[in-house]
Structure formats: structure tokens, C-alpha cells
VMD Tcl script that draws the C-alpha trace (Angstrom):
set ca {
  {0.00 -0.26 0.00}
  {2.95 2.25 0.48}
  {3.12 2.76 -3.31}
  {-0.30 3.61 -3.81}
  {-0.20 6.36 -1.26}
  {2.66 7.93 -2.70}
  {0.87 8.00 -6.03}
  {-2.16 9.34 -4.35}
  {-0.23 12.55 -2.76}
  {2.01 12.84 -6.09}
  {0.06 11.70 -8.68}
  {2.95 10.50 -11.17}
  {6.28 9.06 -10.04}
  {9.43 8.17 -11.56}
  {11.16 4.61 -10.55}
  {13.96 6.39 -8.46}
  {11.59 8.77 -6.67}
  {9.89 5.90 -5.32}
  {12.68 4.01 -4.58}
  {13.60 7.11 -2.53}
  {10.50 7.07 -0.67}
  {10.47 3.38 0.22}
  {13.85 2.86 0.99}
  {13.68 -1.07 -0.52}
  {16.07 -2.62 -3.25}
  {15.19 -1.89 -6.89}
  {14.57 -5.66 -7.32}
  {11.70 -5.46 -4.94}
  {10.41 -2.55 -5.95}
  {10.20 -3.84 -9.66}
  {8.44 -6.75 -8.68}
  {5.81 -4.85 -6.40}
  {5.00 -2.15 -9.40}
  {4.89 -5.12 -12.05}
  {2.02 -6.85 -9.41}
  {0.43 -3.99 -8.99}
  {0.51 -3.34 -12.69}
  {-0.89 -6.70 -13.33}
  {-4.00 -5.78 -10.87}
  {-4.94 -2.84 -12.46}
  {-3.98 -0.69 -9.69}
  {-1.37 1.63 -11.39}
  {-0.18 2.11 -14.71}
  {3.28 2.22 -16.34}
  {3.86 5.00 -19.03}
  {6.80 5.08 -20.88}
  {8.21 7.50 -22.95}
  {10.75 7.16 -26.09}
  {13.60 9.30 -24.78}
  {17.38 8.74 -24.13}
  {17.40 7.86 -21.33}
  {14.28 5.97 -21.16}
  {12.03 7.64 -18.76}
  {8.98 5.73 -16.86}
  {6.33 7.32 -14.79}
  {3.88 5.53 -12.72}
  {0.45 6.67 -11.91}
  {-2.88 5.47 -10.52}
  {-4.71 3.29 -12.78}
  {-8.74 3.34 -12.23}
  {-8.51 0.54 -9.82}
  {-6.25 2.46 -8.00}
  {-8.13 5.75 -7.87}
  {-11.05 3.64 -6.32}
  {-8.77 2.62 -3.53}
  {-8.21 6.44 -2.79}
  {-11.85 6.89 -2.34}
  {-11.48 4.44 0.16}
  {-8.71 5.60 1.87}
  {-10.38 9.12 2.01}
  {-13.20 7.54 3.29}
  {-11.05 5.92 6.30}
  {-9.20 9.12 6.93}
  {-12.65 10.96 7.54}
  {-13.95 8.20 9.82}
  {-10.24 8.31 11.97}
  {-10.89 12.16 11.99}
  {-14.57 11.91 13.55}
  {-13.45 9.06 15.98}
  {-10.43 11.24 17.24}
  {-13.34 13.99 17.95}
  {-15.49 11.77 19.25}
  {-12.61 10.86 21.81}
  {-11.67 14.50 22.54}
  {-15.73 15.15 23.51}
  {-15.47 12.20 25.68}
}
mol new
graphics top color blue
foreach p $ca { graphics top sphere $p radius 0.5 }
foreach p [lrange $ca 0 end-1] q [lrange $ca 1 end] { graphics top cylinder $p $q radius 0.2 }
display resetview
């Protein structure tokens, strides 16, 4: 979920940007990104440049998760408010 959260916050990120945030090995990140792409949660956009540039962004299913995260965050804020009023 950290990759999805990052993409929710930043919209588009390159491989090394994600790697810098997560502090994992490139091999692990590549594996996770491929899995998320297969499930349709993220999209991989490759640009024909030298050097090749690849950006990752949320796919349609990933954006749906964003809506769920937003509801969870709102619930947590409501719970925090209720606790303060007790």
C-alpha cells in the first residue's frame, strides 16, 4: 500500500523517486510495481527518450482505492473528535 499512497499524494512518480521514498531494493520495487500493474492498480507510462523515462501513476482501480482511503481518513478524524469530547 505505500506505493499506492505515494501515487495518491504525488499523482505521477518515476522509479527512482518511489525508490527514494520507500528505501527498498530496486528488485523488490520492480516486483511490487509489476504486481500492482497486473492488477490494474497502477499504470506504467514509458517515454521514448534517451535515457528512457518511465512514470507510474494510479490506474482506475487504484483511484477507487483512493476514495476508500479518504473515507477511512474521515472516519479516523470523526473518531478522534469523539474521543476528545468524552
